C-alpha positions as MATLAB code, in Angstrom:
seq = 'MIAIDKIRKDFPILSRKVNGKPLVYFDNAATSQTPHQVIDVIVDYYQNYNANIHRGVHSLSQEATDAYEGAREKIRAHFNAKHKEEIIFTAGTTHGINLVANGFSSLIKKGDEVLVSALEHHSNIVPWQMLCERTGAKLKVIPMTQEGELDKLAFAELFTEKTKLVFVNHVSNALGTINPIKEIIAKAKEVGAAVLLDGAQAAPHIKADVQALDVDFYVVSAHKMCGPTGVGILYGKKDWLEKLPPYQGGGEMIDQVTFEKTTYAGLPHKFEAGTPNICGGIAFGVALDYMNEIGFDKIAAYEHELLVYGTQELLKIEGLRIYGTSAEKTAVISFNIEGLHPYDIGTIVDKLGVAVRTGHHCAQPIMDYYKIPGTVRASFSFYNTKEEIDVLVESVKKAKMMLS';
ca = [
      29.614   -7.464   42.609;
      28.170   -8.450   38.920;
      28.445  -11.785   37.845;
      30.565  -10.693   34.728;
      31.802  -13.955   33.163;
      28.554  -14.981   32.972;
      26.607  -11.745   31.794;
      29.195  -11.938   29.498;
      28.035  -15.014   27.597;
      24.918  -13.478   27.496;
      26.552  -11.504   24.467;
      27.636  -12.889   21.250;
      29.231  -10.288   19.745;
      31.749   -9.980   22.385;
      32.652  -13.396   21.228;
      34.064  -12.504   17.639;
      37.405  -11.232   16.500;
      37.980   -7.871   14.849;
      41.198   -8.183   12.814;
      41.984  -11.074   13.923;
      42.234   -9.721   17.402;
      39.476  -10.733   19.938;
      37.218   -7.251   19.704;
      36.916   -5.195   22.840;
      34.201   -2.784   22.470;
      34.733    0.429   23.854;
      31.876    2.408   21.958;
      29.196    1.611   24.911;
      27.734    5.657   24.708;
      27.542    5.698   20.588;
      25.579    2.240   21.520;
      25.584   -0.300   23.744;
      25.841   -3.924   22.777;
      22.230   -6.425   22.806;
      22.202   -9.663   25.370;
      20.458  -12.831   23.086;
      17.730  -12.656   25.561;
      16.856   -9.353   23.231;
      17.624  -10.696   20.122;
      15.773  -13.985   20.528;
      12.798  -11.215   21.652;
      12.403   -9.943   18.439;
      13.163  -12.836   16.051;
       9.795  -14.395   18.297;
       8.094  -11.638   17.521;
       8.530  -11.688   13.769;
       8.430  -15.646   13.256;
       5.394  -16.312   15.867;
       2.840  -13.214   16.187;
       4.325  -10.743   13.455;
       1.196   -8.222   13.074;
      -0.060   -4.680   13.596;
      -0.969   -3.418   16.630;
      -3.947   -1.484   18.021;
      -6.456   -2.463   14.973;
      -6.795   -5.754   14.609;
      -9.145   -7.659   16.069;
      -7.604  -11.271   15.272;
      -5.160  -13.552   17.353;
      -1.688  -12.115   15.978;
      -2.652   -8.252   16.405;
      -3.625   -8.879   19.630;
      -0.899  -10.414   20.825;
       0.975   -8.327   19.781;
      -0.598   -5.121   20.684;
      -0.538   -7.103   24.420;
       3.635   -7.140   24.019;
       3.656   -3.817   22.988;
       1.794   -1.945   25.703;
       3.134   -4.726   28.194;
       6.136   -2.741   27.429;
       5.038    0.514   27.773;
       3.999   -0.313   31.592;
       7.469   -2.154   31.720;
       8.467    1.515   30.552;
       6.738    3.298   33.022;
       7.383    1.679   35.806;
      11.171    1.553   35.671;
      11.200    5.501   35.424;
       8.109    5.847   37.887;
       5.959    8.172   35.924;
       2.363    8.364   37.321;
       0.665    7.310   34.643;
       0.717    4.948   31.674;
       0.005    7.079   28.765;
       2.665    9.614   30.077;
       5.264    7.164   28.112;
       5.240    8.159   24.415;
       6.986    5.643   21.855;
       9.529    7.420   19.766;
      12.214    6.662   16.670;
      14.748    7.458   19.965;
      16.459   10.445   21.692;
      16.555   13.521   18.983;
      12.814   12.233   17.898;
      11.118   13.079   21.000;
      13.220   16.525   21.796;
      11.911   17.347   18.215;
       8.586   16.879   19.258;
       8.482   18.587   21.951;
      10.120   21.581   20.302;
       7.753   21.372   17.996;
       4.891   21.421   20.081;
       6.152   24.480   21.976;
       6.350   26.708   18.608;
       2.274   27.269   19.668;
       3.871   28.244   23.501;
       6.258   30.486   23.021;
       6.605   34.007   21.681;
       9.196   36.852   21.250;
      11.123   37.610   23.693;
      10.665   34.545   25.778;
      14.375   32.879   26.870;
      15.660   29.687   26.278;
      18.003   27.908   28.166;
      20.376   25.159   27.293;
      23.527   23.794   28.265;
      27.100   23.830   26.861;
      27.092   20.456   27.400;
      25.064   19.343   24.822;
      24.852   16.880   22.517;
      23.766   18.446   18.925;
      20.624   17.191   18.687;
      19.500   19.037   22.444;
      20.731   22.446   20.719;
      19.859   22.457   16.875;
      15.875   21.548   17.608;
      15.672   24.669   19.913;
      17.530   26.780   17.776;
      15.016   26.003   14.901;
      12.238   26.916   17.090;
      14.168   30.188   18.726;
      14.600   31.434   14.761;
      10.576   29.928   13.981;
       9.278   32.403   17.554;
      11.792   35.166   18.152;
      12.284   33.812   21.735;
      16.225   33.967   22.570;
      18.750   30.901   23.390;
      20.909   31.881   26.212;
      23.954   28.758   26.997;
      24.745   27.652   30.795;
      28.846   28.056   30.359;
      31.032   25.788   31.094;
      34.228   24.925   32.892;
      37.972   23.440   32.225;
      36.659   20.680   34.391;
      33.783   19.694   31.893;
      31.427   20.823   34.308;
      28.233   23.536   34.508;
      29.360   27.260   35.667;
      26.277   27.341   38.641;
      27.849   30.658   39.583;
      26.794   31.756   36.094;
      24.049   29.410   35.210;
      21.617   30.742   38.930;
      22.204   34.192   36.921;
      20.684   33.373   33.988;
      17.281   32.282   35.281;
      14.977   35.480   34.964;
      10.873   35.645   34.654;
      11.289   35.617   30.949;
      12.678   32.132   30.976;
      10.357   28.941   29.261;
      12.007   26.657   28.561;
      15.466   25.306   29.883;
      17.142   22.192   27.775;
      20.144   20.085   29.752;
      21.238   16.321   29.450;
      21.294   14.464   32.465;
      24.818   12.879   31.515;
      27.705   14.849   28.876;
      27.739   12.145   25.971;
      31.446   13.977   25.130;
      32.705   13.673   28.840;
      30.736   11.486   31.152;
      29.940   14.638   34.002;
      26.804   13.981   35.720;
      25.317   17.289   35.646;
      23.565   19.323   38.609;
      19.949   18.371   37.451;
      18.084   18.968   40.423;
      19.348   22.201   41.507;
      18.809   23.315   37.995;
      15.377   21.902   38.002;
      14.480   23.802   41.026;
      15.761   26.852   39.567;
      13.314   26.118   36.616;
      10.202   26.109   38.721;
      11.103   29.194   40.657;
      10.195   31.155   37.371;
       7.555   28.544   35.914;
       9.813   27.673   33.484;
       9.508   23.768   31.929;
      12.857   21.514   32.117;
      13.345   18.826   29.435;
      16.157   16.361   30.324;
      18.145   14.331   27.439;
      18.525   11.243   29.307;
      20.418    9.546   26.525;
      23.707    8.758   28.173;
      22.411    8.808   31.954;
      20.330    6.146   31.464;
      22.048    2.860   31.113;
      23.813    3.724   34.245;
      21.347    5.594   36.578;
      17.434    4.476   37.107;
      16.059    7.949   36.749;
      12.828    8.830   39.048;
      11.283   11.306   36.872;
       8.373   12.190   39.404;
      11.050   12.436   42.067;
      13.399   14.964   40.152;
      10.073   16.465   38.890;
      10.944   17.097   35.639;
       8.298   18.121   32.933;
       9.822   15.851   30.376;
      12.726   13.315   29.733;
      13.702   11.473   26.482;
      16.298    8.058   26.369;
      17.153    5.824   23.255;
      17.155    1.821   23.957;
      19.672    1.216   21.914;
      22.078    2.664   24.757;
      20.691    0.558   26.738;
      21.187   -2.727   25.823;
      18.226   -2.611   23.352;
      17.540   -1.888   19.429;
      18.018    0.673   17.470;
      15.133    3.425   15.922;
      13.124    3.343   19.338;
      13.110    4.778   22.372;
      10.503    7.387   24.553;
       9.352   10.278   25.836;
       8.251   10.959   29.306;
       5.806   13.922   29.461;
       3.541   14.772   32.083;
       0.317   14.719   31.428;
      -0.899   18.029   31.906;
       2.067   19.074   29.522;
       1.538   16.792   26.436;
      -2.339   17.179   26.446;
      -1.194   21.512   25.833;
       1.106   20.191   22.706;
      -0.742   19.747   19.304;
       0.393   16.446   17.510;
       3.874   16.080   15.869;
       2.446   14.323   12.838;
      -0.881   13.477   11.333;
      -1.686   10.194    9.975;
      -3.451    6.932   11.469;
      -3.535    5.831   14.890;
      -3.415    9.654   16.377;
      -7.049   10.237   14.987;
     -10.348    9.918   17.179;
     -12.715   11.276   13.890;
     -11.737   12.468   10.428;
     -13.907   14.347    8.005;
     -12.814   16.391    5.320;
     -14.058   19.093    7.778;
     -12.011   18.233   10.534;
     -10.150   16.372   12.491;
      -9.982   15.054   15.737;
      -7.090   13.809   17.651;
      -6.732   10.564   19.548;
      -6.149   10.818   23.895;
      -2.263   10.081   24.783;
      -0.395    8.655   24.142;
      -1.888    7.671   20.408;
      -1.965   11.346   20.157;
       1.609   11.541   19.155;
       2.172    8.031   18.081;
       1.497    8.321   14.165;
       1.705    5.506   11.816;
       2.996    2.106   12.605;
       5.530    1.826   15.330;
       8.998   -0.040   15.637;
       6.745   -2.962   17.177;
       9.440   -4.956   18.176;
      11.438   -2.326   18.830;
       8.974   -1.515   21.565;
       8.749   -4.499   22.526;
      12.382   -5.732   23.163;
      12.925   -1.949   24.593;
      11.153   -3.860   27.791;
      12.884   -7.110   27.758;
      16.243   -4.487   27.945;
      15.034   -2.765   31.029;
      14.056   -6.051   32.275;
      17.601   -7.505   31.829;
      19.338   -4.448   33.392;
      16.922   -4.622   36.096;
      17.808   -8.113   37.074;
      21.118   -7.521   37.501;
      20.903   -4.599   39.371;
      20.950   -0.391   38.895;
      22.996   -0.111   42.155;
      25.872   -3.172   40.943;
      26.180   -1.659   37.397;
      26.760    2.007   38.552;
      29.103    0.210   41.080;
      31.136   -1.819   38.531;
      31.477    0.760   35.699;
      32.950    3.174   38.137;
      35.347    0.758   39.241;
      36.513    0.693   36.013;
      36.042    4.349   35.450;
      38.746    4.601   38.005;
      41.064    2.219   37.156;
      40.784    3.346   33.415;
      41.773    6.857   34.610;
      44.260    5.750   36.722;
      45.965    3.230   33.534;
      45.368    5.714   30.962;
      47.274    8.558   33.085;
      50.205    6.557   33.211;
      51.121    7.178   29.118;
      53.093   10.432   28.718;
      51.534   13.236   27.080;
      48.024   11.983   27.474;
      44.923   14.510   28.533;
      41.951   13.570   29.683;
      38.837   15.987   29.239;
      36.082   15.898   31.513;
      37.410   15.518   34.947;
      34.155   16.106   36.887;
      34.601   13.937   40.289;
      30.224   13.550   39.030;
      30.944   11.617   36.414;
      29.380    8.327   34.863;
      32.598    5.811   32.379;
      33.752    7.601   29.902;
      36.953    8.626   29.493;
      37.771   11.379   26.594;
      41.699   11.935   25.827;
      44.238   12.942   23.803;
      47.701   12.857   23.177;
      49.837   15.783   22.538;
      50.875   16.242   18.998;
      48.774   13.297   17.826;
      45.269   13.533   16.072;
      42.653   11.207   17.660;
      41.551    9.697   14.424;
      44.963    8.469   13.624;
      44.825    7.161   17.476;
      41.374    5.575   16.710;
      42.482    4.377   13.279;
      45.501    2.347   15.006;
      43.560    1.214   18.098;
      40.946   -0.558   16.023;
      43.131   -2.828   14.046;
      44.536   -4.100   17.693;
      40.535   -5.142   17.969;
      39.780   -2.267   20.194;
      36.541   -0.579   19.383;
      36.483    3.571   20.084;
      34.725    6.662   19.176;
      36.859    9.496   17.724;
      35.632   13.032   16.963;
      33.707   15.692   18.396;
      30.513   13.477   19.702;
      28.117   15.310   17.563;
      29.258   18.194   21.041;
      31.657   20.556   18.448;
      30.938   23.416   21.039;
      32.761   21.701   23.975;
      35.647   21.052   21.575;
      35.536   24.555   20.619;
      35.710   25.577   24.213;
      39.144   23.595   25.066;
      40.162   24.437   21.333;
      40.672   20.648   19.805;
      38.822   18.864   16.477;
      37.796   16.183   18.844;
      39.410   13.530   21.223;
      39.461    9.438   21.459;
      36.552    8.677   23.346;
      36.258    4.598   25.716;
      33.230    4.673   27.013;
      32.437    1.607   29.593;
      29.848   -0.700   30.225;
      28.621   -3.437   32.268;
      30.017   -6.391   30.582;
      33.611   -4.487   30.330;
      36.408   -5.765   31.869;
      39.729   -4.093   33.623;
      41.470   -6.763   31.344;
      40.195   -5.515   28.303;
      40.917   -1.513   30.044;
      44.785   -3.027   29.678;
      44.212   -3.695   25.876;
      42.524   -0.664   25.846;
      45.969    0.919   27.313;
      48.815   -1.464   25.630;
      47.266   -0.645   22.002;
      46.884    3.229   23.090;
      51.130    2.936   23.934;
      51.778    1.384   20.369;
      49.350    4.500   18.184;
      51.424    6.491   20.468;
      55.117    4.787   19.170;
      53.723    3.979   15.921;
      53.062    7.760   15.299;
      55.311    9.812   17.177;
];
């Protein structure tokens, strides 16, 4: 069991009020809150050793470089990458996906096939559509079921000798479904296809071991893991990263520059052009320290309790339907109430201090499948409580009464 009272004291924002009510924050799938341990590190960087990294010989630059590269090592260890240089700092998940999509533009040709799933965030759809438009490759979609799961029988038949790339989220942001990634990776290996997993929604709940998964690429964002916005990582197998061309040109990613020819730096700097989000990278490492100290097994167990309780209590509301009913899911509940628009529900519960997400959650194909405009999404984290879920349930009941 986790020490919930102690943990909640680590998050300053949880003590504030919204519209005169104690804040109940259930929008963790969009961005998590930040503990003071991470906030303090950001302040410390700017107060005490704010300097650019790698290029300076002065003390502040070396301190910043050591802290930044130390964070890279923490991230490598967390995801169990084989090599430190397989961890590329990015601006976030979307940046990492676009980096890979851009790189494969020179490796994909007309007639090749690219697989994505029907459960994807737009960030894991649009870059691959753009790749196919550039190269003439064909985009194929793994269909979903009413339960919000991937159709396993259908996806097995989609893999052919033409399949070159497979892109699937580890966990659906809209529904919380945990996808059968081991099966997908194994099937991709049979036909020699590379696999990228969007780990943005999984990483806050599941400690992914990239070597055990044998995945080629894995992308995450720090701001969903108690870290700051504007920073994330791309994990890539070393041999793949060496094959891909640089994504951006500029400082740091070069070896030698002349007007006749430029040669590029080795990994990871080849993909890290310009001054990075230095304090963001350092803070990401501290955020991982914080979550690992609690323990991901404990986090998962506690969040599952919240999921079970929240599902049970919300389903007591007449006319409420939950979308995404897979037995394997993280602590996300997407729901609607018959006859009511999700935006209207979200607006009213906000007046009662409860923060939920409404809309299509950047997953319009999922909403089109269910023939709905969107959902209300309550997403829980390890600092939430059952008492807060009770507040959510009562606020939804009040919204239903006011809107009916």
